[in-house]
C-alpha positions in Angstrom: 114.8 59.0 104.1 114.5 60.6 107.4 111.0 61.1 109.0 109.5 64.6 108.3 106.6 65.8 109.9 103.5 66.9 108.1 101.6 69.4 110.2 97.9 70.0 109.1 95.7 72.9 109.7 94.0 71.6 112.9 97.3 71.3 114.5 98.2 74.5 113.8 95.1 76.2 114.9 95.4 74.4 118.2 99.1 75.6 118.7 98.1 79.1 117.8 95.0 78.9 120.4 97.5 77.6 123.2 100.1 80.0 122.5 98.0 83.1 121.7 99.5 86.3 123.4 97.7 87.6 126.6 97.2 91.0 125.9 96.5 91.8 129.4 100.2 91.4 130.1 101.5 93.6 127.3 103.7 96.6 128.5 101.5 99.7 128.8 103.7 102.8 128.1 103.5 106.2 127.3 104.9 108.0 124.2 106.3 111.5 125.0 105.9 114.0 122.0 106.7 117.2 123.6 106.8 118.7 127.1 102.9 118.9 127.3 101.7 116.1 125.2 101.8 112.5 126.0 100.0 109.4 124.5 99.3 106.1 125.9 100.0 102.9 124.0 100.6 99.3 124.4 104.2 97.5 123.1 103.8 93.8 123.1 106.2 91.8 125.3 106.5 88.9 122.9 108.9 89.2 119.7 108.7 86.5 117.1 112.3 87.1 116.1 115.2 89.3 117.0 115.0 90.4 113.4 112.0 92.3 113.9 111.0 95.2 115.9 108.4 95.5 118.4 105.4 97.9 117.3 102.9 100.2 119.3 99.6 99.1 119.6 97.1 100.3 118.5 98.7 100.5 115.1 99.2 104.2 113.9 99.4 104.3 110.0 101.9 106.4 108.3 101.1 110.0 107.4 102.0 109.1 103.6 100.5 105.6 103.8 99.5 104.3 100.5 101.6 106.3 98.1 104.0 103.5 98.0 101.6 101.5 95.8 101.2 104.0 93.1 105.0 105.2 93.0 106.9 101.7 92.8 106.9 99.4 89.7 106.1 96.1 91.2 104.6 94.5 94.5 108.2 92.8 94.8 109.8 96.2 95.0 107.0 97.6 97.4 107.7 94.5 99.8 111.6 94.7 99.6 111.5 98.7 100.0 109.9 98.4 103.5 111.4 95.3 104.8 115.0 96.3 103.5 114.5 99.6 104.9 114.0 97.8 108.4 117.2 95.9 107.8 119.3 99.2 107.2 117.8 100.6 110.4 119.1 97.8 112.4 122.8 99.1 111.8 122.0 102.0 113.9 118.8 101.1 116.0 119.0 97.7 117.6 115.7 95.7 117.8 116.0 95.3 121.7 116.1 99.0 122.6 114.0 100.5 119.9 110.3 100.3 119.0 109.0 100.7 115.5 106.5 103.1 114.4 105.4 104.2 111.0 106.5 107.6 109.8 104.5 110.6 111.4 106.3 113.7 109.9 106.2 113.2 106.5 102.6 113.5 105.2 101.1 112.5 101.7 101.0 116.2 100.4 104.7 116.8 101.5 105.8 113.6 100.0 104.0 114.2 96.8 105.3 117.6 96.3 108.8 116.7 96.9 108.5 113.8 94.2 107.5 116.4 91.6 110.0 117.9 89.2 111.4 121.4 89.8 109.8 124.1 87.8 111.0 126.9 85.9 109.7 130.6 86.5 107.4 130.2 83.4 106.1 126.8 84.4 105.4 128.1 87.9 103.3 131.0 86.5 101.4 128.6 84.1 100.5 126.4 87.2 99.7 129.4 89.4 102.4 128.4 91.9 104.9 130.3 93.9 108.5 129.8 94.4 107.7 128.5 97.9 105.6 125.6 96.2 108.6 124.7 94.1 109.7 121.8 96.3 110.3 118.9 93.6 113.6 117.1 94.0 113.4 115.8 90.5 115.2 117.8 87.7 113.4 120.2 85.4 111.9 119.4 82.3 112.6 122.6 80.3 109.6 121.8 78.1 111.3 122.7 74.8 113.5 120.8 72.4 113.5 117.2 71.4 111.2 115.2 73.6 113.2 112.1 73.8 116.5 114.0 74.3 114.8 115.9 77.2 113.6 112.7 78.9 117.1 111.1 78.5 118.9 114.0 79.9 116.3 114.8 82.6 114.8 111.5 83.8 112.6 111.1 86.9 115.2 109.7 89.4 113.2 109.8 92.6 110.1 107.7 92.8 109.2 107.4 96.4 110.3 108.4 99.9 109.5 106.3 103.0 109.9 107.2 106.5 110.2 105.0 109.5 110.3 106.1 113.1 112.1 104.4 116.0 111.6 105.2 119.7 113.6 104.5 122.7 112.8 104.5 126.4 113.5 107.8 128.1 116.3 107.5 130.7 115.0 107.3 134.3 111.4 107.3 133.2 110.6 103.5 132.8 107.7 102.9 130.2 108.0 106.2 128.7 109.2 106.4 125.3 110.3 109.1 122.8 111.6 109.6 119.4 115.0 108.2 119.1 115.7 108.2 115.3 114.3 108.6 111.8 115.0 106.3 109.0 114.3 107.7 105.3 114.3 105.5 102.3 114.6 107.1 98.8 113.4 104.8 96.1 115.3 105.5 92.7 114.4 104.6 89.1 116.5 102.2 87.1 114.4 103.0 84.2 112.6 106.2 83.4 108.9 105.6 81.7 107.4 108.4 79.8 104.8 109.1 77.4 104.9 111.6 74.5 101.2 112.2 74.6 98.7 111.6 77.1 97.4 108.1 77.1 99.9 107.3 74.3 102.5 104.6 74.1 105.1 104.3 77.0 108.6 104.9 76.2 111.7 104.2 78.4 115.2 105.2 79.1 117.5 103.2 81.0 119.5 105.2 83.8 123.0 104.1 84.5 123.8 103.1 88.0 126.6 105.5 88.6 124.4 108.3 87.4 121.4 107.3 89.6 123.8 106.8 92.5 125.4 110.5 92.2 121.8 112.2 91.7 120.6 110.0 94.6 123.0 111.2 96.9 122.3 114.9 95.8 118.8 114.3 96.7 119.4 112.6 100.0 121.4 115.8 101.1 118.5 118.1 100.2 116.0 115.7 102.2 118.2 115.8 105.4 118.4 119.7 105.1 114.6 119.9 104.9 114.0 117.5 107.6 116.2 119.6 110.0 113.6 122.4 109.5 110.9 120.5 111.3 111.0 121.3 114.7 110.4 117.7 115.9 113.3 116.5 114.0 115.8 119.2 114.7 118.0 117.1 117.2 116.9 113.5 116.1 119.6 111.1 114.5 118.7 110.5 110.9 119.5 107.5 108.7 119.0 107.7 104.9 119.4 104.7 102.5 119.1 104.6 98.7 117.0 102.0 97.0 117.4 101.0 93.1 114.2 99.6 92.0 113.7 97.2 89.0 111.7 97.5 86.0 108.0 96.9 85.7 108.5 93.6 84.0 111.0 92.4 86.7 110.2 89.2 88.8 112.7 89.9 91.5 112.9 93.1 93.6 115.4 95.8 93.5 117.8 96.3 96.4 119.2 99.0 98.7 122.9 100.0 97.8 123.9 102.7 100.2 123.0 104.3 103.4 124.3 107.2 105.6 124.0 108.1 109.3 123.6 111.7 110.2 124.2 112.7 113.8 121.8 114.7 116.0 121.4 118.6 114.9 123.8 117.9 111.8 122.7 118.8 108.3 125.4 117.3 106.4 125.8 113.9 105.1 129.5 112.5 105.8 130.5 109.2 104.5 128.2 106.8 102.8 128.4 102.8 103.4 127.7 100.4 100.8 125.1 97.9 101.0 126.0 94.5 99.0 122.3 93.2 98.7 120.6 91.9 95.6 118.2 89.2 94.4 118.6 86.9 91.7 116.2 84.9 89.5 116.6 81.1 89.1 117.1 79.9 86.6 118.5 82.8 84.5 121.5 83.8 82.6 122.4 86.2 85.5 122.7 83.2 87.9 124.6 81.0 85.5 127.2 83.8 85.0 127.7 85.2 88.3 126.4 82.2 90.7 127.5 79.0 88.9 127.5 76.7 91.8 124.2 78.1 93.3 122.7 77.7 89.8 123.9 73.9 89.7 122.3 73.2 93.0 119.1 74.7 91.9 119.2 72.8 88.6 119.8 69.6 90.2 116.8 70.1 92.5 114.7 71.3 89.4 115.5 68.0 87.5 114.8 65.8 90.4 111.1 67.6 90.9 110.6 67.2 87.0 111.3 63.5 87.6 108.2 63.2 89.6 106.3 65.1 87.0 108.0 64.4 83.7 106.2 67.0 81.7 106.3 69.7 84.3 109.0 72.7 84.3 107.7 75.4 86.5 110.2 75.6 89.1 111.2 79.1 89.8 113.6 80.4 92.6 114.4 83.8 94.0 117.7 84.0 95.7 118.8 86.7 98.2 122.5 87.5 98.4 124.4 89.4 100.9 128.1 90.4 100.1 127.7 87.9 97.3 126.9 84.9 99.6 123.4 83.4 99.0 121.5 83.8 102.2 117.8 82.8 101.4 116.2 81.1 98.4 112.6 81.0 98.0 111.2 78.4 95.4 107.8 78.3 93.8 106.4 75.2 92.5 102.9 75.6 91.0 101.4 72.1 89.8 98.1 70.4 89.2 97.1 67.6 91.8 94.3 65.4 91.4 94.0 64.4 95.2 95.2 65.4 98.5 97.1 62.3 98.9 99.1 63.3 95.8 99.7 66.6 97.2 101.2 65.1 100.4 103.2 62.5 98.5 104.8 65.2 96.3 105.4 67.6 99.5 107.2 64.5 101.2 109.3 64.0 98.2 110.3 67.6 97.8 111.2 68.1 101.4 113.8 65.1 100.7 115.2 67.1 97.9 115.5 70.2 99.8 117.6 68.6 102.6 119.7 66.8 100.0 120.5 69.4 97.4 121.1 72.8 99.3 123.7 73.7 101.7 123.0 74.0 105.3 123.9 77.6 105.5 121.1 78.7 103.1 117.6 79.3 104.3 115.2 77.5 102.0 111.4 78.1 101.4 109.5 76.1 99.1 105.6 77.0 98.2 104.0 74.4 96.5 100.4 75.5 94.9 97.7 74.4 92.6 94.8 76.1 90.9 93.2 75.8 94.4 95.4 77.7 96.0 98.5 77.1 98.4 99.0 73.1 98.9 102.2 73.1 100.9 104.9 75.1 102.6 108.3 73.7 103.4 110.7 75.8 105.5 114.5 74.7 106.2 116.4 77.3 108.3 120.2 77.3 108.3 121.7 74.4 110.0 118.4 72.8 110.9 118.1 69.1 110.9 114.3 68.8 110.7 112.4 71.2 108.4 109.1 72.6 109.0 106.4 71.2 106.8 102.7 72.5 106.6 100.1 70.8 104.3 97.1 73.3 103.8 93.5 71.9 104.4 90.5 73.4 102.6 
């Protein structure tokens, strides 16, 4: 077996201390908001990867911060909705020339009002609202007729709106940045949950993907139209993307499936581009049916892990696919250890299995945990001969 490096916590601390960024050497810049208003900020020179954008410091939270936690079904969807939107942004705004900032133009009250249902005239009167307040992007619930049929025919399609801002350097003004583009993510429900009475049982109705996509694109057009009424966004390129979230019980996240780019000052969405991303649980019937070869690799790995602990069967994986090709595989192994030496020996064994069972082009991450917390991390990047292995110390 090849020699693999076990990196303990002390080594990591020393490494981080030696490589800690020197904030005195960061780029001090100016953000140009309008002809009369400028704000000073800092952009770190150091980038951990070309896959990530540099961000402004000090960090300025988005105007609608926190709503995503209440509006999306699972923490998996919450994480993927944000990171996936950054991947969408890279199609238009490259990570070298643009700097990331959380959304500053859609505040909490605006997002909340847009997520409402549209109201009838009678409903507006009963709510003591005017037509100007009738901003909901979800369909009207007429309020009469069979309750189940109403929910089936008029589900809540739109669950959340996320805004990201991307700034670029002003030509001829080194160190001065301006808004260069806005990216909007629309999270859509694959399942509509509803209650017949307050605090009563929760019922659900599935929303076909074709219907969800059609409604999502209609909502996207209206969102672009409204953004163009904002003075700051009249002449800014807009990218808008559609995300289909999974059910509340799902252990894998949903995915983006389409995006569109809207030119400066335009209010019309032209063509949409498909996004072929998805997450697959291992083991699962879906993996067995649609990704048989990948499932075989995983099952062989799982069986070899179980040989080390014969009564153990808790190996679970989450695969990320792009264009139907497995890109990343994250594996969780929760297990009971009776000593640190046992944990180290098991980690070495699993590291060898990672190198043996999975093809070079797949990024693999293995998290080994126990009742005490995280025990070890194994990372093998594509075409990497030596994996990174870290054993946690308590």
